[in-house]
N, C-alpha and C positions, 0 to 999 in steps of 0.2 A: 504494500500500500504506500503510495507516495504522499508527499506533503499536502497537496491540495485536496486529495481524497480524504486524508486524515482530518483536515479542518472541516470538511463537509460532513463527515460521518461521526466524529466523536460526539458522544452524548453529553448531556449536562453532567458535570462532575469529572470529566475527562478532558485533558488538554493535550494537543500535539506539542511536544516539548523540544525535541532535537531532531533535525533532519540530516541524514547522512547519505550522500550520493557518491558513488564510485562506479567504475566500469561494471563490477559484478553485483552491485547491490544498490537498492534504493530503499532505505529503511527509515522508520520514524519511531522515536521513543515517545510513548504517551505517559502522562502522569496524572495524578489526581487521587481522589478518595479511593481507598483500597477496594471497597465493595463495588464502586462504579467501574473501576478499571477491570476488576475480575469479571464482572458481568459482560463488559464489552469484549474482553479477550475470549471468553467462551463463545460469544457470537461470531467473532472472527475465525476462531478455530473451526466452528461448525461450517463455515464457508470455505474451509481449506486454506485460510491465510496462515502462514507461518508466524508463530509468536514465540517469544522467549522472555521470561521474567529476568529482570536485572536485580542483582543483590545491592540494595540501597539502604539496608539497615532500618527499614520501616519509615524512611523519610522520602517524601515526594519533592526532591530537591528542585525539579524543574517545573513546579506547579505554583498555583496561586497560594498554596499552603505556606510558602516561604515569605509572602508579602509582609506579614506582621513583624518579622524579624529582619527584613532587608536593610532598614536604616542602620540598625546596630551592627549587622554583619559587615556592611560597607565600611563603617567607621573602624571596625577592628581590622579588616583586610587592608585598609589604607595605611595602617600602622606597620604592617609587616611585609607588604608587597609593593615594590617600586613600580608604579604605572609605566615607567619608561621601558620596562622589560616587555610590555605588551604593546607599546606604541600608542596607547590611549588610556584615558581614565576609565574607571568603572562606570558602567552605564545603567546599572539597576537602581531602583528607587532607594 
């Protein structure tokens, strides 16, 4: 499933989070509430879409679940990571 299809198909509580394109793969990482993601994954598997769970320690790092802690995280990261290494400043909220 590609990026545009993921945006179109993800139900409420599930967000397309990371898009990877390469010669051999076009994959999307989805994130969100565990129950919503699980239900959507079952639906995709029933359609024959390959899925794989990522080991994220129970945290939906690429979802809206991180919004409440984003300002504090940004402040802490700016103290330990030199933005010049990335060529840009941190862009999240």
